[in-house]
N, C-alpha and C positions, 0 to 999 in steps of 0.2 A: 807167378804168371804175370806177363805184361798186360797192360790194358787191352780192351777190345780191339780187334783188328778187322779190317775189311779187305777181302780179296777181290780186286776189281776186275779180274779176268781169269776164269777157269773154264776149260772146254769139257764140261761135265756131260755133254751129250755124246762124247766119244765112246765108242763101243767098249773100251777097256774098263769103263765104270759101270757097266750094266749089271754085273753080278753082285757088287758089294757097295753100291752108292750109300746106303745108310751108314755103313761102317766108316766110309770116307768122310761123310759129313760129321760123324761123331768125333773122329780124330781131329778134324778142324776145330770143332767146338772145344775139345779138350785143351787146346793150346790158345784159346781165346779168339779164334776166328768166328765172329758172330754173324757176319753177312758175307755172301758170295755172289758175285755177278757171273751168270752163266753166259758165255759168249756165243753169239749167233754169227756164223761165218758163211752161211748159205741159207736159202729159203727153208730147206728142210731142217737144218740145225737151229735156225731161228724159231721155227714152229716148236721143235722139241725143247728148246730152252724156255720158251713161254710155258709149255706144259709143266716143266720142272718147277718154275717159279710159282705157278698156281698151286702146285702140290705142296710147296713148302713156303707159305706166305710169311713174310717178315724175316726169312733166312736167305732164300734164294731170290734173285732178281734176274731178268733176262735183258739181252740186247738183241737188236735185229739188224742184220746187215749182210752184205755179200763181200767176202774177202777178195782181194785182188787176184788170188790164184783162181777163183771161180768167176771172174768177170766175164769169161767167155760163155758162161751159162745164162747171162742176162737176156731176157726177152721183153717184148712189149708189155707183158703182164707183171713183170717183176716189181716195178715201182709201186703198183697198186697193192700188191700183196704185202710188200714191205711196210707200206704205210699202215695197213690194217694191223700188222703184227706190232709195229712200234707205237701205235696210238694208245694201247692199253696201259693201265697204271703199273702193271708188273714189269713192263719194259721200260728201262731207265736210260737207254742210250741207243743211238743209231750207229751201227758198226758190228762187227769189226770190218771196216772198209779202209781203203787206202791205195797205196802203190807199192809194188814189189818188183823192182828192176834188177834184182839179184837173180831170181829164179825164172822170172818171165814165163810162168805157166799160162798166162794169158797175154795176148799182144799188148804192148805198152799203150797204144792209142785207145784200145778198148778199155784198159784199166782206167785211163784218165776220164773217159766218158762215163763209165759206171760210177766212179768216185764222185764226179760232179753231180750226177743225179742224186746220190745219197747225201751230199753236202746240202743240196737244195732241199731235200726232205727234212734234214735236221733243222735247217733254218725255218722251214715252214712250221714244224711241230715244236720248235724251240726245245728240243731234247739234245743233250750233250752228244758230241761226236767222239767215237772211240776208234782211233786211227792206227793203222799199220803202215810203217814206212821202212823200206830196205833199199838203200842205194838210189833213192828217188827224192832226196830232200828238196832240191830246187823245184822240181815239177810239182811236188805237193804244196810247197809254199805259194807257187804261182796260182794254183787252183784256189786255195783257201783265201788268198789275198783278194781275189775277185769278189768274194762273199763276206769280206771282213766286217762290213757295216751291220750285217744281220746274223753273224755267227753266234751260235750258242756256246757254252763252255766246250773246250776241246782238250782231249787227253791223248797224248802220243803214247800209245800202249807199247810195252816191252821195248823201251828206248835202247838202241844199240849204236847210236851215232857218235859224233865227235863233240867236243866242247863247243866248237864254233856253231854246229847245228843246234845244239841245246840252247845256246844263247839266243839264236833267232827265234826258236819256238817260245822261249820264255819272254822275249821282248814282244811277241805277238799275244801274250797273255795266256798261253797254253799251259797245261799241266803235264808232268812227266811221270809215266808209270815204269817202275823198275821190277825186274824179275831176277831169278837166279843167274841170269846171264852175267850179272855184274861180278860174280865170283871168278870168272875166267877172263874178264876184260882188263888186261894189264897194259893196254896201250898208253903211251905218254899223255894222250889227251882223251883217255877213255873214261868210263863211268866211275871207277874207283878213284881216279885222280880228281875228277870233277867234285865228288863228294868230299874228298879230303881238302880241297881248295874252297869249299863252300859255294860252288858255282850253281848248284841246284838248291834253292832255298826250301826249307821244310814246308812252307805254305803253298808250294807248287808240286809237292811230291805225293805219289801214291804207290802202294805195293800190290803185287799180283803174282800168282803162281804160274799162270799160263798152263796149268795142268792139262794134260799129262806131260807137257814139255817143260823146258827151261829149269831142270833140276839144279838147285843151288849146291854145287860141289864145293864145300868149304875147305876141302883138302887142297884146292888150287889157290887158296888165298895166301897172301904173304904171311910169313911166320908171325910178325908183330900183330897183324889183324886177327889171326887165330888165337893168339895169346890174350888179346883184349876180349874176344868173344868168350873165352874160357872163364872170364870173371862174371859173365852174365848167367842168370838162372834160367836156362833153357830146358825144355822138355825134349831132350835128344832121343829118348826112347820112342816117342811118337814119330819123330823124324825118320827113324829107321824104316818106316813103311814107304818112304820115298826113294826113288832111284832114277837112273837114266831111262830105264824102261818105262817107268810110270811115276811121274811126279804127282803130288797131291796138294790140295789147298792148305793143309797144315804146314807146308813148307814156308808160307809167307812169314811165319814167326821167325824162322831162321833168316830169311831175306831181310826182314826189318832189323834184326840184330847185326847183320853184316853192314847195312847202311849206317847203323848207329856207331859201329866200331870205326868205320871210315870217317864219319863226321866228328867223332870225339864226343858223343853224347850218349846218354843211356837209352836202351831199347824202348823204355816206356815213353820217352820223349818222341821217338819216331812213331811208335804205335799211336799215340794220342794225336799227333799232327796229321798223319796220313788218314786216320779214321775220320777226323774232323773234315778234312778236304773231301774225301769220298762221300761222306754223308751230305755235305753241302752241295757239291757239284751234281750228284746223281739223285738228290732229294730222297735218300733212303729213309724209310720210316720203320 
């Protein structure tokens, strides 16, 4: 088993985990995932995430935020409630918040306004920002640049952008969260290529499942990457519980191994570095 892992983003408040959450948590523990951050994407999900964190101290932690898809639900009372949820010790980040100009489930101007309020909250509380960005890189950078002097640590969750966009985020001092998405990202300037070229340093990298989404389909990986992974000692029996229909936090062990294979290092190196980064940035105890 590789060293302890931290899953910095799992949507464990999703209804699909209601019936068997203890088993899901046990499978994560079986592969070395010792701490999981439960993502808040709305006021309701943030409340539920905090309840889970309080029920599993030292194992589960929560975030509090309003996802750009739900920006249209923002009201005059949202900021006050978010601040209450984010202020507790179990809540370790503000988010998931950000911009999504791919789906545009909320109007873009409203997304920007709601993000700015949450950036201001993170600056006020000095709690890390857990960010979502899809096809909105420049707009996100513009908003964050206005607050650069007072920004807390920033993590770009489930990064799916280009090498050029990653370079901007890294130059701003941000961290990059990677999910199973990297298994299918074969673009010439995509995530696999970035890792192979050493463009995302280990001291800025974190791993996450984004469960129940972002299943790491290792069959989509290049043959040479699969062959390298075959030399690692992975608990693939546990991984069989994950699928496109429902990914689980235990999959971060596989994601860490994919990262290792792309970078040309051992999975223990990735596990140790990403765990140290997450522990430091989110003050996990």
